[in-house]
Backbone as JSON Lines, residues from 0, in Angstrom:
{"i":0,"aa":"X","n":[-4.71,-101.95,-10.51],"ca":[-3.78,-101.84,-11.55],"c":[-2.98,-100.97,-11.11]}
{"i":1,"aa":"X","n":[-1.69,-101.36,-12.05],"ca":[-0.52,-100.29,-11.9],"c":[-1.05,-99.21,-13.0]}
{"i":2,"aa":"X","n":[-0.34,-98.23,-12.37],"ca":[-0.53,-96.61,-13.53],"c":[0.11,-96.65,-15.22]}
{"i":3,"aa":"X","n":[1.02,-97.82,-15.17],"ca":[1.41,-97.85,-16.72],"c":[0.76,-98.6,-17.01]}
{"i":4,"aa":"X","n":[0.12,-99.55,-16.77],"ca":[-1.31,-100.3,-17.36],"c":[-2.11,-99.81,-17.81]}
{"i":5,"aa":"X","n":[-2.68,-98.95,-17.24],"ca":[-3.68,-97.95,-17.21],"c":[-3.18,-96.86,-18.4]}
{"i":6,"aa":"X","n":[-2.04,-96.35,-18.23],"ca":[-1.63,-95.67,-19.44],"c":[-1.78,-95.44,-21.01]}
{"i":7,"aa":"X","n":[-1.24,-97.27,-21.09],"ca":[-0.97,-98.15,-21.95],"c":[-2.47,-98.25,-22.64]}
{"i":8,"aa":"X","n":[-3.44,-98.37,-21.77],"ca":[-4.46,-98.22,-22.31],"c":[-5.26,-97.3,-22.44]}
{"i":9,"aa":"X","n":[-4.82,-96.16,-22.25],"ca":[-5.6,-94.9,-22.35],"c":[-5.06,-94.37,-23.79]}
{"i":10,"aa":"X","n":[-3.38,-95.09,-23.91],"ca":[-2.65,-94.43,-25.41],"c":[-3.51,-95.63,-26.13]}
{"i":11,"aa":"X","n":[-3.41,-96.57,-26.53],"ca":[-4.18,-97.2,-27.0],"c":[-5.29,-96.65,-27.53]}
{"i":12,"aa":"X","n":[-6.37,-96.14,-26.68],"ca":[-7.42,-95.4,-27.2],"c":[-7.68,-94.29,-27.58]}
{"i":13,"aa":"X","n":[-6.11,-93.41,-28.08],"ca":[-5.83,-92.46,-28.86],"c":[-5.71,-91.41,-27.59]}
{"i":14,"aa":"X","n":[-5.97,-91.24,-26.31],"ca":[-5.53,-89.91,-25.57],"c":[-3.87,-89.86,-25.08]}
{"i":15,"aa":"X","n":[-4.14,-88.56,-25.18],"ca":[-2.66,-87.71,-24.47],"c":[-2.13,-88.16,-23.18]}
{"i":16,"aa":"X","n":[-1.28,-88.51,-22.56],"ca":[-1.04,-88.49,-21.03],"c":[-0.25,-87.37,-20.43]}
{"i":17,"aa":"X","n":[-1.0,-86.05,-20.22],"ca":[-0.37,-85.51,-20.08],"c":[-0.04,-85.75,-18.22]}
{"i":18,"aa":"X","n":[0.44,-84.78,-17.69],"ca":[0.82,-84.58,-15.82],"c":[-0.08,-84.92,-15.5]}
{"i":19,"aa":"X","n":[-1.66,-84.48,-15.79],"ca":[-2.36,-84.53,-14.94],"c":[-3.43,-85.74,-14.84]}
{"i":20,"aa":"X","n":[-2.89,-86.49,-15.8],"ca":[-3.86,-87.56,-15.82],"c":[-2.72,-88.51,-15.72]}
{"i":21,"aa":"X","n":[-1.59,-88.44,-15.45],"ca":[-0.9,-89.35,-14.87],"c":[-0.95,-88.94,-13.2]}
{"i":22,"aa":"X","n":[-1.39,-88.0,-13.22],"ca":[-1.47,-87.61,-11.19],"c":[-2.77,-88.71,-10.91]}
{"i":23,"aa":"X","n":[-3.48,-88.47,-11.74],"ca":[-4.6,-89.05,-11.83],"c":[-4.25,-91.18,-11.91]}
{"i":24,"aa":"X","n":[-3.71,-91.68,-12.62],"ca":[-3.26,-92.79,-12.44],"c":[-2.56,-93.13,-11.27]}
{"i":25,"aa":"X","n":[-1.68,-92.4,-10.95],"ca":[-0.52,-93.05,-10.11],"c":[-2.3,-92.9,-8.79]}
{"i":26,"aa":"X","n":[-2.27,-92.17,-8.54],"ca":[-3.24,-91.73,-7.55],"c":[-4.39,-92.78,-6.9]}
{"i":27,"aa":"X","n":[-4.49,-93.61,-8.28],"ca":[-5.83,-94.61,-7.91],"c":[-4.23,-96.08,-7.98]}
{"i":28,"aa":"X","n":[-3.58,-96.04,-8.05],"ca":[-3.15,-97.09,-8.65],"c":[-2.43,-97.61,-6.68]}
{"i":29,"aa":"X","n":[-3.22,-98.85,-6.51],"ca":[-2.96,-99.31,-4.88],"c":[-4.03,-98.89,-4.04]}
{"i":30,"aa":"X","n":[-4.83,-97.51,-4.17],"ca":[-5.81,-96.64,-3.54],"c":[-7.09,-97.67,-3.47]}
{"i":31,"aa":"X","n":[-7.23,-97.58,-1.77],"ca":[-8.62,-98.52,-1.28],"c":[-9.16,-97.6,-0.75]}
{"i":32,"aa":"X","n":[-9.38,-96.3,-0.78],"ca":[-10.0,-95.63,-0.41],"c":[-11.48,-95.93,-1.17]}
{"i":33,"aa":"X","n":[-11.62,-95.86,-2.26],"ca":[-12.74,-96.3,-2.91],"c":[-13.27,-94.65,-3.09]}
{"i":34,"aa":"X","n":[-12.5,-93.48,-3.63],"ca":[-12.8,-92.33,-3.64],"c":[-13.74,-91.87,-4.9]}
{"i":35,"aa":"X","n":[-13.96,-90.56,-4.41],"ca":[-15.7,-90.22,-5.92],"c":[-14.56,-89.29,-6.88]}
{"i":36,"aa":"X","n":[-14.79,-88.87,-7.34],"ca":[-14.26,-88.04,-8.5],"c":[-13.78,-86.51,-7.72]}
{"i":37,"aa":"X","n":[-14.94,-86.12,-7.12],"ca":[-14.18,-85.21,-5.92],"c":[-13.18,-85.01,-5.2]}
{"i":38,"aa":"X","n":[-13.02,-85.93,-4.44],"ca":[-12.17,-86.53,-3.36],"c":[-11.02,-86.63,-4.78]}
{"i":39,"aa":"X","n":[-10.61,-87.34,-5.59],"ca":[-9.61,-87.42,-6.41],"c":[-9.09,-85.94,-7.04]}
{"i":40,"aa":"X","n":[-10.13,-84.99,-7.29],"ca":[-9.43,-83.3,-7.32],"c":[-9.15,-82.79,-6.04]}
{"i":41,"aa":"X","n":[-10.01,-83.08,-5.29],"ca":[-9.6,-82.32,-3.97],"c":[-7.91,-82.7,-3.44]}
{"i":42,"aa":"X","n":[-7.9,-84.16,-3.38],"ca":[-6.56,-84.53,-3.34],"c":[-5.49,-84.34,-4.14]}
{"i":43,"aa":"X","n":[-5.4,-83.89,-4.91],"ca":[-4.2,-83.5,-6.59],"c":[-4.39,-81.91,-6.81]}
{"i":44,"aa":"X","n":[-5.48,-81.19,-6.45],"ca":[-5.7,-80.18,-7.26],"c":[-4.19,-79.08,-6.4]}
{"i":45,"aa":"X","n":[-3.94,-79.29,-5.3],"ca":[-2.74,-78.46,-5.18],"c":[-1.75,-78.8,-5.61]}
{"i":46,"aa":"X","n":[-1.32,-80.08,-5.65],"ca":[0.49,-80.17,-6.08],"c":[0.2,-80.32,-7.62]}
{"i":47,"aa":"X","n":[-1.02,-80.77,-7.96],"ca":[-1.31,-80.43,-9.75],"c":[-2.12,-79.58,-10.13]}
{"i":48,"aa":"X","n":[-1.82,-77.86,-10.31],"ca":[-2.37,-77.08,-10.25],"c":[-3.11,-77.04,-11.6]}
{"i":49,"aa":"X","n":[-2.56,-77.55,-12.5],"ca":[-3.25,-78.29,-14.26],"c":[-4.47,-78.48,-14.33]}
{"i":50,"aa":"X","n":[-4.49,-79.85,-13.28],"ca":[-6.19,-80.6,-13.36],"c":[-7.14,-79.96,-12.89]}
{"i":51,"aa":"X","n":[-8.2,-79.84,-13.81],"ca":[-9.39,-79.41,-13.8],"c":[-10.3,-80.86,-13.2]}
{"i":52,"aa":"X","n":[-11.25,-80.55,-12.99],"ca":[-12.86,-81.45,-12.54],"c":[-12.92,-82.19,-13.72]}
{"i":53,"aa":"X","n":[-12.63,-81.58,-14.83],"ca":[-13.16,-82.27,-16.1],"c":[-12.1,-83.59,-16.76]}
{"i":54,"aa":"X","n":[-11.21,-82.9,-16.33],"ca":[-9.92,-84.06,-16.61],"c":[-10.32,-85.1,-15.26]}
{"i":55,"aa":"X","n":[-10.61,-85.09,-14.71],"ca":[-11.29,-85.93,-13.72],"c":[-11.55,-86.86,-13.8]}
{"i":56,"aa":"X","n":[-12.86,-86.54,-13.92],"ca":[-13.84,-86.64,-14.4],"c":[-14.43,-87.52,-15.73]}
{"i":57,"aa":"X","n":[-13.47,-86.87,-16.6],"ca":[-13.55,-87.74,-18.02],"c":[-12.37,-89.05,-18.15]}
{"i":58,"aa":"X","n":[-11.52,-88.53,-17.3],"ca":[-10.31,-89.67,-17.0],"c":[-11.09,-90.92,-16.83]}
{"i":59,"aa":"X","n":[-11.39,-90.49,-15.35],"ca":[-12.34,-91.81,-14.11],"c":[-13.44,-92.45,-15.2]}
{"i":60,"aa":"X","n":[-14.3,-91.89,-16.08],"ca":[-15.27,-92.29,-16.61],"c":[-14.43,-93.31,-18.09]}
{"i":61,"aa":"X","n":[-13.16,-92.68,-18.32],"ca":[-12.84,-93.94,-19.63],"c":[-12.4,-94.79,-18.91]}
{"i":62,"aa":"X","n":[-11.44,-94.89,-17.43],"ca":[-10.98,-95.95,-17.16],"c":[-11.89,-96.62,-16.52]}
{"i":63,"aa":"X","n":[-13.52,-96.2,-16.38],"ca":[-14.4,-97.39,-15.74],"c":[-14.73,-98.19,-17.09]}
{"i":64,"aa":"X","n":[-14.74,-97.21,-18.49],"ca":[-15.07,-98.08,-19.71],"c":[-14.42,-99.15,-19.95]}
{"i":65,"aa":"X","n":[-12.64,-98.81,-20.09],"ca":[-12.05,-99.7,-20.36],"c":[-11.47,-101.09,-19.27]}
{"i":66,"aa":"X","n":[-12.31,-100.97,-17.94],"ca":[-11.91,-102.15,-17.17],"c":[-11.01,-101.8,-16.32]}
{"i":67,"aa":"X","n":[-10.58,-100.73,-15.96],"ca":[-9.27,-100.47,-14.64],"c":[-10.05,-100.12,-13.76]}
{"i":68,"aa":"X","n":[-11.27,-99.96,-13.43],"ca":[-11.77,-99.03,-12.01],"c":[-13.3,-99.26,-12.05]}
{"i":69,"aa":"X","n":[-13.7,-99.72,-11.14],"ca":[-15.39,-100.16,-11.18],"c":[-15.64,-98.99,-10.41]}
{"i":70,"aa":"X","n":[-17.04,-98.69,-11.0],"ca":[-17.8,-97.58,-10.01],"c":[-18.91,-98.24,-9.35]}
{"i":71,"aa":"X","n":[-18.82,-97.39,-7.79],"ca":[-20.03,-98.05,-7.05],"c":[-20.52,-96.97,-6.59]}
{"i":72,"aa":"X","n":[-21.72,-97.44,-5.83],"ca":[-22.44,-96.86,-5.37],"c":[-22.6,-95.01,-4.88]}
{"i":73,"aa":"X","n":[-23.47,-94.11,-5.22],"ca":[-22.87,-92.76,-4.62],"c":[-22.8,-92.89,-3.33]}
{"i":74,"aa":"X","n":[-21.83,-92.29,-3.06],"ca":[-21.31,-91.98,-1.4],"c":[-21.74,-90.78,-1.46]}
{"i":75,"aa":"X","n":[-21.42,-89.65,-0.42],"ca":[-21.37,-88.75,0.54],"c":[-21.38,-87.68,-1.23]}
{"i":76,"aa":"X","n":[-20.12,-87.81,-1.97],"ca":[-19.48,-86.52,-2.75],"c":[-19.75,-87.43,-4.3]}
{"i":77,"aa":"X","n":[-20.42,-88.28,-4.16],"ca":[-20.88,-88.64,-5.6],"c":[-20.84,-89.83,-5.67]}
{"i":78,"aa":"X","n":[-20.09,-90.66,-7.23],"ca":[-20.08,-91.98,-7.57],"c":[-18.86,-92.54,-7.18]}
{"i":79,"aa":"X","n":[-18.82,-93.51,-6.2],"ca":[-17.04,-93.82,-5.56],"c":[-16.11,-94.76,-7.0]}
{"i":80,"aa":"X","n":[-14.94,-94.95,-6.93],"ca":[-14.85,-95.86,-7.4],"c":[-13.98,-96.58,-6.87]}
{"i":81,"aa":"X","n":[-13.52,-98.16,-7.64],"ca":[-12.53,-98.97,-6.54],"c":[-11.71,-99.25,-7.81]}
{"i":82,"aa":"X","n":[-10.59,-99.16,-7.29],"ca":[-9.31,-98.78,-8.15],"c":[-8.94,-100.37,-8.18]}
{"i":83,"aa":"X","n":[-9.43,-101.71,-7.51],"ca":[-9.46,-102.93,-8.01],"c":[-10.48,-103.74,-8.63]}
{"i":84,"aa":"X","n":[-9.99,-103.98,-10.12],"ca":[-11.24,-104.42,-11.0],"c":[-11.5,-105.85,-10.61]}
{"i":85,"aa":"X","n":[-10.43,-106.7,-10.19],"ca":[-10.91,-107.78,-9.44],"c":[-12.02,-108.24,-9.13]}
{"i":86,"aa":"X","n":[-12.94,-109.68,-9.32],"ca":[-13.74,-109.8,-8.34],"c":[-13.76,-109.78,-6.91]}
{"i":87,"aa":"X","n":[-14.1,-109.05,-6.34],"ca":[-13.91,-109.15,-4.82],"c":[-15.39,-108.31,-4.27]}
{"i":88,"aa":"X","n":[-15.5,-108.59,-3.46],"ca":[-17.12,-107.47,-2.48],"c":[-16.53,-106.41,-1.49]}
{"i":89,"aa":"X","n":[-17.37,-105.59,-2.08],"ca":[-17.74,-104.43,-1.31],"c":[-18.84,-104.16,0.15]}
{"i":90,"aa":"X","n":[-17.79,-104.06,1.06],"ca":[-18.66,-103.67,1.9],"c":[-19.07,-102.58,2.75]}
{"i":91,"aa":"X","n":[-20.19,-101.91,2.39],"ca":[-20.22,-100.64,2.43],"c":[-21.45,-100.07,3.24]}
{"i":92,"aa":"X","n":[-20.49,-99.48,4.47],"ca":[-21.14,-98.72,5.42],"c":[-22.36,-97.94,5.52]}
{"i":93,"aa":"X","n":[-23.3,-97.7,5.95],"ca":[-24.81,-97.43,5.5],"c":[-24.82,-96.04,6.47]}
{"i":94,"aa":"X","n":[-23.53,-96.31,7.34],"ca":[-23.85,-94.93,8.35],"c":[-22.8,-93.77,8.28]}
{"i":95,"aa":"X","n":[-21.31,-94.46,8.03],"ca":[-20.02,-93.44,7.92],"c":[-19.84,-93.58,6.65]}
{"i":96,"aa":"X","n":[-20.02,-94.34,5.33],"ca":[-19.83,-94.61,4.36],"c":[-18.47,-95.24,4.03]}
{"i":97,"aa":"X","n":[-18.16,-95.96,5.04],"ca":[-16.76,-96.87,4.98],"c":[-17.01,-97.98,3.84]}
{"i":98,"aa":"X","n":[-15.94,-98.21,2.71],"ca":[-16.15,-99.36,1.94],"c":[-14.75,-100.23,2.59]}
{"i":99,"aa":"X","n":[-15.41,-101.42,2.75],"ca":[-14.24,-102.26,3.21],"c":[-14.43,-103.46,1.96]}
{"i":100,"aa":"X","n":[-13.01,-103.63,0.93],"ca":[-12.82,-105.18,0.45],"c":[-12.87,-106.16,0.98]}
{"i":101,"aa":"X","n":[-13.25,-107.09,0.76],"ca":[-13.49,-108.41,0.49],"c":[-13.31,-109.42,-0.12]}
{"i":102,"aa":"X","n":[-11.54,-109.78,-0.23],"ca":[-11.17,-110.88,-1.27],"c":[-12.22,-112.21,-0.72]}
{"i":103,"aa":"X","n":[-12.6,-113.37,-2.0],"ca":[-13.28,-113.95,-1.65],"c":[-12.78,-115.2,-2.66]}
{"i":104,"aa":"X","n":[-11.97,-115.77,-2.22],"ca":[-11.39,-116.52,-3.62],"c":[-12.39,-117.18,-4.38]}
{"i":105,"aa":"X","n":[-13.18,-117.75,-3.89],"ca":[-14.5,-118.69,-4.87],"c":[-15.37,-117.9,-5.22]}
{"i":106,"aa":"X","n":[-15.55,-116.36,-4.7],"ca":[-16.5,-115.78,-6.0],"c":[-15.75,-115.85,-7.38]}
{"i":107,"aa":"X","n":[-14.54,-115.09,-7.52],"ca":[-14.42,-115.4,-9.33],"c":[-14.33,-116.61,-9.86]}
{"i":108,"aa":"X","n":[-14.53,-117.5,-9.14],"ca":[-14.69,-118.91,-9.64],"c":[-16.58,-119.2,-9.97]}
{"i":109,"aa":"X","n":[-17.29,-118.92,-8.85],"ca":[-18.63,-118.59,-8.95],"c":[-19.09,-118.28,-10.06]}
{"i":110,"aa":"X","n":[-18.64,-116.94,-10.27],"ca":[-18.98,-115.87,-11.63],"c":[-18.44,-116.98,-12.76]}
{"i":111,"aa":"X","n":[-17.52,-116.62,-12.35],"ca":[-16.5,-117.26,-13.89],"c":[-17.53,-118.49,-13.97]}
{"i":112,"aa":"X","n":[-17.92,-119.64,-13.13],"ca":[-19.05,-120.82,-13.5],"c":[-20.36,-120.23,-13.82]}
{"i":113,"aa":"X","n":[-21.03,-119.04,-13.26],"ca":[-21.87,-118.8,-13.96],"c":[-22.42,-118.12,-14.83]}
{"i":114,"aa":"X","n":[-21.05,-117.54,-15.37],"ca":[-21.22,-116.53,-17.2],"c":[-20.88,-118.02,-18.0]}
{"i":115,"aa":"X","n":[-20.58,-118.86,-17.72],"ca":[-20.12,-119.84,-18.55],"c":[-21.31,-120.55,-19.19]}
{"i":116,"aa":"X","n":[-22.16,-120.96,-18.07],"ca":[-23.56,-121.81,-18.25],"c":[-24.11,-120.85,-18.89]}
{"i":117,"aa":"X","n":[-23.77,-119.69,-18.24],"ca":[-24.76,-118.48,-19.56],"c":[-24.36,-117.9,-21.19]}
{"i":118,"aa":"X","n":[-23.08,-118.35,-20.76],"ca":[-22.49,-118.43,-22.34],"c":[-22.4,-116.77,-22.69]}
{"i":119,"aa":"X","n":[-21.95,-116.39,-21.47],"ca":[-21.73,-114.34,-20.98],"c":[-20.84,-114.6,-21.01]}
{"i":120,"aa":"X","n":[-20.13,-112.94,-21.67],"ca":[-18.7,-112.99,-21.84],"c":[-18.93,-111.67,-20.47]}
{"i":121,"aa":"X","n":[-18.07,-111.95,-19.38],"ca":[-17.94,-110.59,-18.69],"c":[-17.32,-109.9,-18.58]}
{"i":122,"aa":"X","n":[-17.73,-108.29,-18.17],"ca":[-16.79,-107.24,-18.85],"c":[-16.21,-106.78,-17.14]}
{"i":123,"aa":"X","n":[-16.72,-106.92,-16.4],"ca":[-16.66,-106.64,-14.81],"c":[-17.46,-107.07,-13.79]}
{"i":124,"aa":"X","n":[-17.06,-106.96,-13.02],"ca":[-17.86,-107.9,-11.57],"c":[-17.67,-106.54,-10.58]}
{"i":125,"aa":"X","n":[-18.93,-106.61,-10.05],"ca":[-18.86,-105.75,-8.6],"c":[-19.84,-106.14,-7.74]}
{"i":126,"aa":"X","n":[-19.75,-106.45,-6.74],"ca":[-20.66,-107.26,-5.91],"c":[-20.65,-106.54,-4.32]}
{"i":127,"aa":"X","n":[-21.7,-105.75,-4.05],"ca":[-21.63,-104.59,-2.55],"c":[-22.81,-105.13,-2.32]}
{"i":128,"aa":"X","n":[-22.65,-104.98,-0.64],"ca":[-23.18,-105.19,0.29],"c":[-23.0,-104.42,1.44]}
{"i":129,"aa":"X","n":[-24.33,-104.1,1.99],"ca":[-24.51,-102.69,2.61],"c":[-24.88,-103.09,3.94]}
{"i":130,"aa":"X","n":[-24.24,-102.44,4.83],"ca":[-24.99,-102.49,6.3],"c":[-23.97,-102.05,7.37]}
{"i":131,"aa":"X","n":[-23.32,-102.59,8.4],"ca":[-23.02,-101.41,9.14],"c":[-21.43,-101.77,9.82]}
{"i":132,"aa":"X","n":[-20.63,-101.13,9.91],"ca":[-19.45,-101.49,9.85],"c":[-19.63,-101.93,11.23]}
{"i":133,"aa":"X","n":[-18.15,-102.27,11.82],"ca":[-18.17,-102.55,13.14],"c":[-18.05,-101.23,14.27]}
{"i":134,"aa":"X","n":[-17.5,-100.36,13.6],"ca":[-17.63,-99.06,14.71],"c":[-19.12,-98.7,14.6]}
{"i":135,"aa":"X","n":[-19.73,-98.44,13.75],"ca":[-20.99,-98.02,13.63],"c":[-21.82,-99.01,14.18]}
{"i":136,"aa":"X","n":[-21.71,-100.46,14.06],"ca":[-22.68,-100.98,14.97],"c":[-22.25,-100.93,16.06]}
{"i":137,"aa":"X","n":[-21.31,-101.07,16.78],"ca":[-21.05,-100.7,18.4],"c":[-21.84,-99.66,18.61]}
{"i":138,"aa":"X","n":[-21.73,-98.14,18.11],"ca":[-22.25,-97.16,18.58],"c":[-23.76,-97.04,18.84]}
{"i":139,"aa":"X","n":[-23.96,-98.08,17.55],"ca":[-25.7,-98.06,17.92],"c":[-25.82,-99.33,18.72]}
{"i":140,"aa":"X","n":[-25.13,-100.29,19.18],"ca":[-25.52,-100.86,20.43],"c":[-25.1,-99.95,21.42]}
{"i":141,"aa":"X","n":[-24.18,-99.21,21.9],"ca":[-24.3,-98.73,22.62],"c":[-25.51,-97.7,22.96]}
{"i":142,"aa":"X","n":[-26.31,-96.68,21.94],"ca":[-26.87,-96.35,22.16],"c":[-28.27,-97.0,22.61]}
{"i":143,"aa":"X","n":[-28.54,-98.11,22.01],"ca":[-29.51,-99.27,22.73],"c":[-29.44,-99.35,24.43]}
{"i":144,"aa":"X","n":[-28.4,-99.54,24.09],"ca":[-28.12,-99.84,25.72],"c":[-28.14,-99.18,27.08]}
{"i":145,"aa":"X","n":[-28.32,-98.11,26.24],"ca":[-28.41,-96.69,27.36],"c":[-29.9,-96.07,27.54]}
{"i":146,"aa":"X","n":[-30.24,-96.31,25.84],"ca":[-32.27,-96.03,26.41],"c":[-32.32,-96.59,27.16]}
């Protein structure tokens, strides 16, 4: 979601768009790293001395409520956020914590059909699969072969 779209939603919610909040919005726009609040704070604090952890946590919480971002299961630094709220699958490596986004066209249709049948109004979709990424699976296999 574009920073300007998120900013409009925050303004509609009555929030001021301070420089630190703009920095968070720009950071999230197109970010595919799935950062935690701590990651966002650490990445931005040097260039934005007015930024506080409280601002990061509260802004991320409101953006999640508004459907701009999706909270994923906890990583090493806490809850991680996906800046892509569209339905897709997150593949999470249990070993290194890497999160890969996998777009699946049929996924959105499947979820919409299921919701329609149930008379359910979807606010957000988050599908997460856990396992091993290619690198970690290869390293594990090498370890097995050496043993």
